[in-house]
TORROTOR-258686 format. One line per field, with one value per atom (N, C-alpha, C, O): residue number from 1; residue in one letter; atom name; x, y, z. Coordinates in nm, 2 decimals, padded with zeros to 4 digits. Layout:
TORROTOR-258686
i: c(NUM;...) .
aa: c(A;...) .
at: c(CA;...) .
u: c(X;...) .
v: c(Y;...) .
w: c(Z;...) .
This chain:
TORROTOR-258686
i: c(1;1;1;1;2;2;2;2;3;3;3;3;4;4;4;4;5;5;5;5;6;6;6;6;7;7;7;7;8;8;8;8;9;9;9;9;10;10;10;10;11;11;11;11;12;12;12;12;13;13;13;13;14;14;14;14;15;15;15;15;16;16;16;16;17;17;17;17;18;18;18;18;19;19;19;19;20;20;20;20;21;21;21;21;22;22;22;22;23;23;23;23;24;24;24;24;25;25;25;25;26;26;26;26;27;27;27;27;28;28;28;28;29;29;29;29;30;30;30;30;31;31;31;31;32;32;32;32;33;33;33;33;34;34;34;34;35;35;35;35;36;36;36;36;37;37;37;37;38;38;38;38;39;39;39;39;40;40;40;40;41;41;41;41;42;42;42;42;43;43;43;43;44;44;44;44;45;45;45;45;46;46;46;46;47;47;47;47;48;48;48;48;49;49;49;49;50;50;50;50;51;51;51;51;52;52;52;52;53;53;53;53;54;54;54;54;55;55;55;55;56;56;56;56;57;57;57;57;58;58;58;58;59;59;59;59;60;60;60;60;61;61;61;61;62;62;62;62;63;63;63;63;64;64;64;64;65;65;65;65;66;66;66;66;67;67;67;67;68;68;68;68;69;69;69;69;70;70;70;70;71;71;71;71;72;72;72;72;73;73;73;73;74;74;74;74;75;75;75;75;76;76;76;76;77;77;77;77;78;78;78;78;79;79;79;79;80;80;80;80;81;81;81;81;82;82;82;82;83;83;83;83;84;84;84;84;85;85;85;85;86;86;86;86;87;87;87;87;88;88;88;88;89;89;89;89;90;90;90;90;91;91;91;91;92;92;92;92;93;93;93;93;94;94;94;94;95;95;95;95;96;96;96;96;97;97;97;97;98;98;98;98;99;99;99;99;100;100;100;100;101;101;101;101;102;102;102;102;103;103;103;103;104;104;104;104;105;105;105;105;106;106;106;106;107;107;107;107;108;108;108;108;109;109;109;109) .
aa: c(L;L;L;L;A;A;A;A;Q;Q;Q;Q;S;S;S;S;L;L;L;L;A;A;A;A;C;C;C;C;T;T;T;T;T;T;T;T;I;I;I;I;V;V;V;V;R;R;R;R;A;A;A;A;R;R;R;R;E;E;E;E;P;P;P;P;R;R;R;R;G;G;G;G;R;R;R;R;A;A;A;A;L;L;L;L;L;L;L;L;L;L;L;L;H;H;H;H;G;G;G;G;F;F;F;F;M;M;M;M;G;G;G;G;C;C;C;C;R;R;R;R;G;G;G;G;D;D;D;D;M;M;M;M;Y;Y;Y;Y;G;G;G;G;L;L;L;L;G;G;G;G;K;K;K;K;Y;Y;Y;Y;L;L;L;L;A;A;A;A;V;V;V;V;S;S;S;S;L;L;L;L;D;D;D;D;I;I;I;I;E;E;E;E;C;C;C;C;I;I;I;I;C;C;C;C;V;V;V;V;D;D;D;D;L;L;L;L;L;L;L;L;Y;Y;Y;Y;H;H;H;H;G;G;G;G;D;D;D;D;T;T;T;T;A;A;A;A;Q;Q;Q;Q;L;L;L;L;G;G;G;G;S;S;S;S;K;K;K;K;H;H;H;H;V;V;V;V;S;S;S;S;T;T;T;T;C;C;C;C;T;T;T;T;E;E;E;E;A;A;A;A;S;S;S;S;A;A;A;A;C;C;C;C;V;V;V;V;G;G;G;G;E;E;E;E;L;L;L;L;L;L;L;L;S;S;S;S;E;E;E;E;I;I;I;I;E;E;E;E;H;H;H;H;T;T;T;T;V;V;V;V;R;R;R;R;E;E;E;E;L;L;L;L;A;A;A;A;R;R;R;R;D;D;D;D;A;A;A;A;P;P;P;P;V;V;V;V;I;I;I;I;L;L;L;L;A;A;A;A;G;G;G;G;Y;Y;Y;Y;S;S;S;S;M;M;M;M;G;G;G;G;A;A;A;A;R;R;R;R;L;L;L;L;A;A;A;A) .
at: c(N;CA;C;O;N;CA;C;O;N;CA;C;O;N;CA;C;O;N;CA;C;O;N;CA;C;O;N;CA;C;O;N;CA;C;O;N;CA;C;O;N;CA;C;O;N;CA;C;O;N;CA;C;O;N;CA;C;O;N;CA;C;O;N;CA;C;O;N;CA;C;O;N;CA;C;O;N;CA;C;O;N;CA;C;O;N;CA;C;O;N;CA;C;O;N;CA;C;O;N;CA;C;O;N;CA;C;O;N;CA;C;O;N;CA;C;O;N;CA;C;O;N;CA;C;O;N;CA;C;O;N;CA;C;O;N;CA;C;O;N;CA;C;O;N;CA;C;O;N;CA;C;O;N;CA;C;O;N;CA;C;O;N;CA;C;O;N;CA;C;O;N;CA;C;O;N;CA;C;O;N;CA;C;O;N;CA;C;O;N;CA;C;O;N;CA;C;O;N;CA;C;O;N;CA;C;O;N;CA;C;O;N;CA;C;O;N;CA;C;O;N;CA;C;O;N;CA;C;O;N;CA;C;O;N;CA;C;O;N;CA;C;O;N;CA;C;O;N;CA;C;O;N;CA;C;O;N;CA;C;O;N;CA;C;O;N;CA;C;O;N;CA;C;O;N;CA;C;O;N;CA;C;O;N;CA;C;O;N;CA;C;O;N;CA;C;O;N;CA;C;O;N;CA;C;O;N;CA;C;O;N;CA;C;O;N;CA;C;O;N;CA;C;O;N;CA;C;O;N;CA;C;O;N;CA;C;O;N;CA;C;O;N;CA;C;O;N;CA;C;O;N;CA;C;O;N;CA;C;O;N;CA;C;O;N;CA;C;O;N;CA;C;O;N;CA;C;O;N;CA;C;O;N;CA;C;O;N;CA;C;O;N;CA;C;O;N;CA;C;O;N;CA;C;O;N;CA;C;O;N;CA;C;O;N;CA;C;O;N;CA;C;O;N;CA;C;O;N;CA;C;O;N;CA;C;O;N;CA;C;O;N;CA;C;O;N;CA;C;O;N;CA;C;O;N;CA;C;O;N;CA;C;O;N;CA;C;O;N;CA;C;O;N;CA;C;O;N;CA;C;O;N;CA;C;O;N;CA;C;O) .
u: c(02.11;02.26;02.31;02.25;02.45;02.54;02.53;02.55;02.51;02.47;02.59;02.58;02.70;02.83;02.87;02.97;02.80;02.84;02.74;02.62;02.79;02.70;02.67;02.75;02.55;02.52;02.42;02.35;02.42;02.31;02.25;02.31;02.13;02.05;01.99;01.94;02.00;01.96;01.85;01.88;01.72;01.63;01.54;01.48;01.50;01.44;01.30;01.20;01.30;01.19;01.12;01.19;00.98;00.91;00.95;00.97;00.97;01.02;01.15;01.15;01.26;01.38;01.42;01.37;01.50;01.53;01.65;01.68;01.71;01.82;01.88;01.84;01.97;02.03;02.19;02.25;02.26;02.41;02.46;02.40;02.57;02.64;02.76;02.85;02.79;02.90;03.01;02.98;03.12;03.24;03.34;03.39;03.36;03.45;03.60;03.63;03.70;03.83;03.91;03.84;04.04;04.10;04.10;04.10;04.09;04.07;03.95;03.95;03.85;03.73;03.61;03.63;03.49;03.36;03.25;03.26;03.14;03.03;02.99;02.95;03.02;02.97;03.05;03.00;03.18;03.25;03.17;03.17;03.08;03.01;02.89;02.82;02.84;02.70;02.66;02.55;02.75;02.72;02.70;02.60;02.78;02.75;02.62;02.54;02.60;02.46;02.35;02.24;02.35;02.24;02.22;02.11;02.33;02.32;02.26;02.18;02.30;02.24;02.09;02.01;02.07;01.94;01.84;01.72;01.88;01.81;01.79;01.68;01.91;01.92;01.87;01.80;01.91;01.88;01.79;01.79;01.72;01.63;01.71;01.64;01.82;01.90;01.90;01.92;01.86;01.86;02.02;02.08;02.07;02.21;02.24;02.19;02.32;02.36;02.51;02.59;02.53;02.67;02.72;02.65;02.81;02.85;02.99;03.08;02.99;03.14;03.20;03.15;03.31;03.37;03.43;03.47;03.46;03.53;03.65;03.71;03.67;03.79;03.77;03.87;03.65;03.63;03.52;03.43;03.51;03.38;03.33;03.41;03.19;03.10;03.12;03.07;03.20;03.21;03.36;03.40;03.44;03.57;03.58;03.68;03.49;03.49;03.49;03.54;03.43;03.44;03.58;03.61;03.65;03.79;03.89;03.97;03.90;04.00;04.14;04.22;04.16;04.29;04.40;04.37;04.51;04.64;04.70;04.73;04.72;04.78;04.93;04.97;05.01;05.16;05.23;05.35;05.16;05.24;05.15;05.02;05.22;05.14;05.04;04.95;05.06;04.97;04.83;04.72;04.87;04.76;04.68;04.55;04.76;04.67;04.60;04.49;04.64;04.57;04.44;04.34;04.46;04.34;04.23;04.11;04.27;04.18;04.12;04.00;04.19;04.13;04.04;03.94;04.06;03.98;03.85;03.74;03.86;03.72;03.65;03.53;03.71;03.64;03.57;03.45;03.64;03.56;03.45;03.34;03.47;03.37;03.24;03.13;03.26;03.15;03.08;02.96;03.16;03.10;03.02;02.90;03.09;03.01;02.89;02.79;02.88;02.77;02.66;02.54;02.71;02.60;02.55;02.43;02.63;02.58;02.47;02.37;02.51;02.42;02.29;02.19;02.29;02.17;02.09;01.96;02.16;02.08;02.03;01.94;02.10;02.06;01.95;01.91;01.90;01.79;01.67;01.60;01.65;01.53;01.56;01.46;01.69;01.72;01.87;01.94;01.92;02.06;02.11;02.05;02.26;02.32;02.44;02.52;02.47;02.56;02.66;02.63;02.79;02.89;02.99;03.06;03.00;03.11;03.18;03.12;03.31;03.39;03.50;03.53;03.56;03.65;03.78;03.78;03.90;04.03;04.03;04.00;04.05;04.04;03.90;03.88;03.80;03.67;03.66;03.60;03.71;03.71;03.80;03.78;03.88;03.97;03.89;03.88;03.83;03.75;03.61;03.55;03.57;03.44;03.49;03.41) .
v: c(-01.76;-01.75;-01.71;-01.65;-01.73;-01.70;-01.54;-01.48;-01.48;-01.32;-01.25;-01.14;-01.29;-01.22;-01.22;-01.15;-01.30;-01.31;-01.23;-01.25;-01.14;-01.07;-01.18;-01.27;-01.15;-01.25;-01.20;-01.10;-01.25;-01.24;-01.38;-01.49;-01.37;-01.50;-01.48;-01.37;-01.58;-01.59;-01.69;-01.81;-01.67;-01.76;-01.75;-01.64;-01.84;-01.81;-01.91;-01.86;-02.01;-02.10;-02.09;-02.06;-02.10;-02.11;-02.22;-02.20;-02.34;-02.44;-02.49;-02.57;-02.43;-02.46;-02.62;-02.68;-02.67;-02.81;-02.85;-02.97;-02.74;-02.76;-02.62;-02.52;-02.63;-02.52;-02.52;-02.63;-02.40;-02.41;-02.29;-02.18;-02.31;-02.20;-02.17;-02.26;-02.06;-02.03;-01.94;-01.84;-02.00;-01.92;-01.88;-01.96;-01.75;-01.68;-01.71;-01.76;-01.67;-01.69;-01.58;-01.48;-01.59;-01.50;-01.36;-01.35;-01.26;-01.12;-01.08;-00.97;-01.19;-01.17;-01.13;-01.09;-01.13;-01.10;-01.18;-01.22;-01.18;-01.25;-01.23;-01.32;-01.09;-01.05;-01.14;-01.15;-01.19;-01.28;-01.40;-01.45;-01.45;-01.58;-01.55;-01.65;-01.42;-01.40;-01.45;-01.50;-01.44;-01.50;-01.66;-01.71;-01.72;-01.86;-01.89;-01.97;-01.81;-01.84;-01.80;-01.87;-01.71;-01.67;-01.79;-01.84;-01.84;-01.94;-02.07;-02.13;-02.11;-02.22;-02.19;-02.28;-02.08;-02.06;-02.04;-02.08;-02.00;-02.00;-02.12;-02.16;-02.20;-02.31;-02.44;-02.53;-02.43;-02.56;-02.54;-02.64;-02.43;-02.40;-02.43;-02.47;-02.41;-02.41;-02.27;-02.17;-02.28;-02.15;-02.13;-02.22;-02.02;-02.00;-01.88;-01.77;-01.91;-01.80;-01.78;-01.87;-01.65;-01.61;-01.53;-01.43;-01.55;-01.50;-01.43;-01.47;-01.32;-01.25;-01.31;-01.30;-01.40;-01.46;-01.37;-01.26;-01.41;-01.32;-01.26;-01.32;-01.14;-01.06;-01.01;-00.96;-01.03;-00.99;-00.93;-00.94;-00.85;-00.77;-00.71;-00.66;-00.71;-00.65;-00.71;-00.66;-00.82;-00.88;-00.85;-00.90;-00.77;-00.74;-00.66;-00.67;-00.57;-00.48;-00.58;-00.55;-00.70;-00.79;-00.85;-00.89;-00.85;-00.91;-00.82;-00.83;-00.74;-00.62;-00.66;-00.58;-00.80;-00.84;-00.81;-00.81;-00.80;-00.78;-00.93;-00.97;-00.99;-01.13;-01.11;-01.06;-01.16;-01.15;-01.28;-01.28;-01.38;-01.50;-01.63;-01.63;-01.73;-01.85;-01.91;-01.97;-01.88;-01.92;-01.83;-01.87;-01.70;-01.61;-01.65;-01.65;-01.69;-01.73;-01.85;-01.87;-01.94;-02.07;-02.03;-02.10;-01.94;-01.90;-01.85;-01.87;-01.77;-01.70;-01.80;-01.79;-01.90;-02.01;-02.09;-02.13;-02.11;-02.18;-02.10;-02.16;-01.96;-01.88;-01.89;-01.91;-01.89;-01.90;-02.04;-02.05;-02.15;-02.28;-02.28;-02.34;-02.22;-02.23;-02.16;-02.21;-02.04;-01.97;-02.05;-02.06;-02.11;-02.19;-02.30;-02.33;-02.37;-02.50;-02.44;-02.52;-02.33;-02.28;-02.25;-02.27;-02.19;-02.14;-02.28;-02.30;-02.37;-02.50;-02.56;-02.59;-02.57;-02.64;-02.55;-02.62;-02.44;-02.35;-02.36;-02.37;-02.36;-02.38;-02.52;-02.55;-02.62;-02.76;-02.81;-02.93;-02.71;-02.76;-02.82;-02.92;-02.75;-02.78;-02.84;-02.88;-02.84;-02.89;-02.92;-02.87;-03.02;-03.05;-02.92;-02.84;-02.91;-02.80;-02.83;-02.92;-02.78;-02.81;-02.70;-02.59;-02.73;-02.64;-02.62;-02.72;-02.51;-02.50;-02.37;-02.27;-02.36;-02.24;-02.24;-02.34;-02.11;-02.10;-02.06;-01.97;-02.12;-02.08;-02.12;-02.24;-02.01;-02.04;-02.09;-02.18;-02.03;-02.09;-02.24;-02.31;-02.29;-02.43;-02.50;-02.62;-02.44;-02.52;-02.52;-02.63;-02.42;-02.41;-02.50;-02.55;-02.51;-02.59;-02.75;-02.84) .
w: c(03.67;03.64;03.76;03.84;03.78;03.89;03.88;03.78;03.99;04.00;03.96;03.90;03.97;03.93;03.78;03.74;03.69;03.55;03.47;03.49;03.38;03.29;03.19;03.17;03.13;03.03;02.93;02.96;02.80;02.70;02.67;02.66;02.67;02.64;02.51;02.49;02.41;02.29;02.28;02.31;02.25;02.24;02.12;02.11;02.03;01.92;01.92;01.88;01.96;01.97;02.11;02.21;02.12;02.24;02.32;02.44;02.27;02.34;02.28;02.19;02.34;02.26;02.30;02.40;02.20;02.21;02.29;02.30;02.35;02.46;02.49;02.43;02.56;02.63;02.61;02.63;02.56;02.55;02.64;02.65;02.71;02.78;02.70;02.69;02.64;02.56;02.62;02.67;02.62;02.70;02.60;02.52;02.60;02.52;02.57;02.67;02.48;02.51;02.58;02.61;02.61;02.68;02.64;02.52;02.71;02.67;02.60;02.54;02.58;02.50;02.59;02.71;02.54;02.61;02.55;02.43;02.62;02.56;02.42;02.35;02.38;02.25;02.14;02.02;02.17;02.08;02.04;01.92;02.15;02.11;02.05;02.01;02.04;02.01;01.86;01.83;01.78;01.64;01.65;01.60;01.71;01.73;01.78;01.74;01.90;01.97;01.89;01.91;01.81;01.72;01.63;01.62;01.57;01.48;01.53;01.46;01.64;01.72;01.75;01.75;01.78;01.82;01.70;01.72;01.60;01.48;01.41;01.36;01.40;01.30;01.39;01.34;01.51;01.59;01.70;01.78;01.72;01.83;01.97;02.06;01.98;02.12;02.17;02.11;02.31;02.39;02.42;02.47;02.39;02.42;02.53;02.52;02.61;02.71;02.69;02.71;02.65;02.64;02.76;02.78;02.83;02.95;02.94;02.86;03.02;03.03;03.17;03.28;03.13;03.26;03.34;03.30;03.45;03.57;03.50;03.41;03.53;03.48;03.34;03.28;03.28;03.13;03.12;03.20;03.01;02.97;03.08;03.17;03.09;03.20;03.33;03.44;03.33;03.47;03.51;03.61;03.43;03.48;03.60;03.67;03.64;03.77;03.88;03.99;03.87;04.00;04.01;04.12;03.92;03.93;03.93;03.83;04.01;04.02;04.09;04.14;04.09;04.15;04.06;03.94;04.10;04.03;04.03;04.14;03.94;03.94;03.91;03.80;04.00;03.97;03.99;03.96;04.04;04.06;04.03;04.02;04.00;03.94;04.05;04.01;04.18;04.28;04.27;04.29;04.23;04.22;04.09;04.09;03.99;03.85;03.88;03.83;03.95;03.98;04.06;04.04;04.15;04.24;04.14;04.17;04.03;03.95;03.87;03.84;03.83;03.75;03.82;03.77;03.95;04.03;04.06;04.08;04.06;04.06;03.96;03.97;03.84;03.70;03.70;03.67;03.73;03.72;03.82;03.80;03.95;04.05;04.00;04.01;03.93;03.88;03.77;03.77;03.68;03.56;03.63;03.59;03.71;03.77;03.85;03.85;03.90;03.99;03.86;03.88;03.76;03.66;03.60;03.58;03.56;03.50;03.58;03.53;03.71;03.81;03.81;03.81;03.80;03.81;03.69;03.69;03.56;03.43;03.41;03.34;03.48;03.44;03.53;03.52;03.62;03.70;03.62;03.66;03.51;03.43;03.29;03.22;03.25;03.11;03.12;03.20;03.02;03.01;02.95;02.89;02.98;02.94;02.85;02.89;02.74;02.66;02.68;02.67;02.71;02.77;02.65;02.61;02.59;02.48;02.48;02.53;02.44;02.45;02.34;02.28;02.33;02.24;02.31;02.39;02.27;02.34;02.49;02.53;02.57;02.71;02.76;02.84;02.69;02.73;02.70;02.78;02.60;02.57;02.67;02.70;02.72;02.83;02.95;03.01;02.99;03.11;03.09;03.19;02.98;02.96;02.98;02.97) .
């Protein structure tokens, strides 16, 4: 995974049928997606990775920027997308990745 994103991985089967990267909403954290991840892991044998996006949860300390303009906000979204892309590329090396999210996480997905 991208070094900067805090994550929780949920795996039930020895040989998962797939892999999902779950993205939380604005002001959320990876714990918000844990219930869905556990359901997918138990019911469908999907390995689930719940991440704390930049500026959220345990990854918040990496994003200590103060955003006060639209240009700065756009740069932050660009950073988020870059981290997600890097993470998906890393995870997809050995298996296809399902990308899913809630609210802001869905927009980023």
